[in-house]
C-alpha positions in Angstrom: 0.0 0.0 0.0 1.3 3.5 -0.9 1.6 5.6 2.3 0.5 9.3 2.2 3.4 11.8 1.9 4.9 13.0 5.2 5.1 16.6 3.6 1.3 16.9 3.1 0.4 19.7 5.3 -3.2 18.8 5.3 -2.4 15.9 7.6 -2.0 16.8 11.3 1.5 17.0 12.7 1.5 13.7 14.6 0.3 11.9 11.4 3.1 13.7 9.5 5.6 12.8 12.2 4.6 9.2 11.9 5.1 9.1 8.3 8.4 10.8 8.6 9.6 8.3 11.0 8.5 5.4 8.7 9.8 6.7 5.4 12.7 9.0 6.3 14.1 7.8 9.6 13.4 4.1 9.4 13.0 1.6 12.3 16.0 1.0 14.3 17.6 4.2 13.3 18.5 7.3 15.6 17.2 11.0 15.2 17.3 14.2 17.4 15.1 16.9 18.3 17.1 19.2 15.9 16.3 16.6 13.1 12.6 17.0 13.9 12.9 20.9 13.8 14.5 20.7 10.5 12.0 18.4 9.2 8.9 20.5 10.4 10.1 24.1 10.2 7.8 26.6 11.8 5.7 23.8 13.3 5.3 24.3 17.1 5.8 21.5 19.4 6.5 18.9 16.5 8.7 17.0 18.9 5.8 16.8 21.3 3.5 15.1 18.5 6.4 12.7 18.0 6.3 11.7 21.8 2.5 11.4 21.4 2.9 8.6 19.0 3.9 6.5 22.1 0.4 6.6 23.2 -0.6 4.7 20.0 1.9 1.7 20.5 5.0 3.4 18.8 8.1 2.6 20.5 10.5 5.6 20.6 13.4 5.0 23.0 15.5 7.7 24.7 18.7 7.3 26.9 16.4 6.1 29.7 15.6 3.1 27.7 18.7 2.7 25.8 22.0 3.4 27.4 23.7 3.6 24.0 21.8 6.9 23.1 23.1 10.3 23.8 21.2 12.8 25.9 19.5 14.4 22.8 19.1 11.3 20.7 16.0 9.0 20.2 15.7 5.7 18.5 12.7 4.7 16.5 12.4 1.1 17.4 9.1 0.0 16.1 5.9 1.2 14.5 2.6 1.1 16.2 -0.9 2.1 15.0 -1.0 3.6 11.5 -2.3 6.9 12.8 -2.6 8.3 9.3 -5.3 5.9 8.3 -9.1 7.2 8.6 -10.4 6.8 12.2 -7.0 6.0 13.6 -4.9 8.3 15.9 -7.8 10.0 17.5 -7.6 8.1 20.9 -7.3 10.7 23.9 -3.8 11.2 25.1 -2.7 8.9 27.9 0.5 10.8 28.5 1.6 10.8 32.3 1.2 14.2 33.7 3.9 15.8 36.0 1.4 15.6 38.9 1.0 11.9 38.4 4.7 11.5 38.1 5.3 13.3 41.4 2.5 11.3 43.2 3.8 7.8 41.9 7.5 8.5 42.8 6.3 9.8 46.3 4.1 6.7 46.7 7.1 4.4 45.8 9.5 6.2 48.1 11.7 7.4 45.2 13.1 3.9 45.0 12.6 1.6 41.7 9.7 -0.6 42.8 11.3 -3.7 41.0 14.9 -3.8 42.2 15.0 -1.0 44.9 17.8 1.1 43.4 17.8 4.9 44.0 18.3 7.6 41.4 22.1 8.3 40.6 23.3 4.9 42.1 25.6 3.0 39.9 24.6 -0.5 38.7 26.9 -3.1 40.0 29.6 -4.0 37.7 29.1 -0.9 35.5 29.5 2.7 35.3 26.0 3.3 34.4 23.8 5.3 36.9 20.3 4.7 37.5 17.5 7.1 36.6 13.9 6.8 37.9 10.9 7.1 35.6 7.3 6.0 35.5 6.5 2.7 33.8 3.1 1.2 32.9 2.9 -2.4 34.2 0.3 -4.7 33.0 -1.4 -6.7 35.7 -3.2 -10.0 34.7 -5.9 -11.0 37.0 -7.3 -14.4 37.8 -10.4 -13.9 35.9 -8.2 -13.2 32.8 -8.8 -9.5 32.7 -5.9 -7.0 32.6 -5.3 -3.5 34.0 -2.4 -1.1 33.9 -0.6 0.2 37.0 1.8 3.2 37.1 5.0 2.3 39.0 8.3 4.0 39.7 11.1 2.0 37.9 14.8 2.5 37.0 15.7 2.4 33.3 17.1 -1.1 33.4 13.9 -2.5 34.9 11.7 -0.5 32.6 13.4 -2.0 29.6 13.7 -5.5 31.0 10.2 -5.6 32.2 8.6 -4.0 29.1 5.8 -6.2 27.8 6.0 -8.6 30.9 2.6 -8.6 32.8 2.5 -9.2 36.5 0.3 -12.3 37.2 -2.0 -12.1 40.1 -2.3 -15.8 40.4 1.5 -16.2 40.5 1.7 -13.6 43.4 -0.9 -15.6 45.4 0.8 -18.7 44.9 4.2 -17.2 46.0 2.5 -16.0 49.2 1.5 -19.5 49.8 5.1 -20.7 49.8 6.4 -18.0 52.4 7.5 -18.9 55.8 5.7 -17.3 58.8 8.2 -14.5 59.4 8.3 -13.6 55.6 4.5 -13.6 55.3 4.2 -11.4 58.5 6.6 -8.9 57.0 4.8 -8.8 53.7 1.5 -8.4 55.5 2.8 -5.3 57.1 3.8 -3.9 53.9 0.5 -4.8 52.3 -1.4 -3.1 55.4 0.6 0.0 55.2 0.3 0.0 51.1 4.0 0.6 51.0 7.2 -1.0 51.9 8.9 0.4 54.9 12.6 0.4 54.2 14.6 -0.4 57.3 17.5 2.1 58.6 20.1 -0.4 57.1 18.4 -0.4 53.7 18.3 3.5 53.8 21.8 3.7 54.8 22.8 1.4 52.0 20.8 3.5 49.4 22.6 6.7 50.6 25.9 4.9 50.5 25.5 3.9 46.8 25.0 7.6 45.9 28.2 8.7 47.6 31.4 9.5 45.7 34.2 7.1 45.9 36.2 9.1 48.4 33.3 9.2 50.7 32.6 5.5 50.2 36.2 4.7 51.3 35.6 6.6 54.6 32.4 4.4 55.2 34.5 1.3 54.5 37.1 2.4 57.1 34.4 2.9 59.7 33.1 -0.6 59.1 36.6 -2.0 59.0 36.4 -3.2 55.6 39.1 -3.6 52.8 38.7 -1.7 49.6 37.0 -3.5 46.8 39.0 -5.2 44.0 39.9 -2.8 41.4 40.4 0.2 43.7 43.4 -1.0 45.6 46.9 0.5 44.8 
């Protein structure tokens, strides 16, 4: 099927942006905000219309999802709904608002809900630092229905968990396998509707954000040797 031209100004900016990604950028390739400005001169918020495509199933990654991308780069990973077709692309925006983002981060204690890492902490065995953002997690219920939950997750967990639903049945089965102490601890978290991090866990999170010189002082206080690779 012959696609409409992305230069057709009779189409809306989002539809033109979608066609530009498909016919000019191409799946798997990188583009920048400046590329968008150059393609749509004089069009206000053209880059916003590109982001809106994510609400229609288009996967467009930033450096939050793809560590190989620069700060101003994005990768067109895969096409979603063909928004240029009649009747398509008119679904109301489901973009996460700044208010929602603040509420979710506060609710989740500014930790990644999946792995517990804090913003700015280095992932073990790498020089990559964690960034927190909001992910949509699909929850599969016992009756077969699905809902979407907003959660705070780091860049690694968001990418690794993309498309993987949480299974309510599996959670219930896991609870049945817990020992009494673990079950009691989980019950406390569920009753409070949040995980209460211990003093040790909070100190660990703060330690992970310290520069190496400060970490060394902490190790000395704990009477620990320097980690491999940092000894001289």
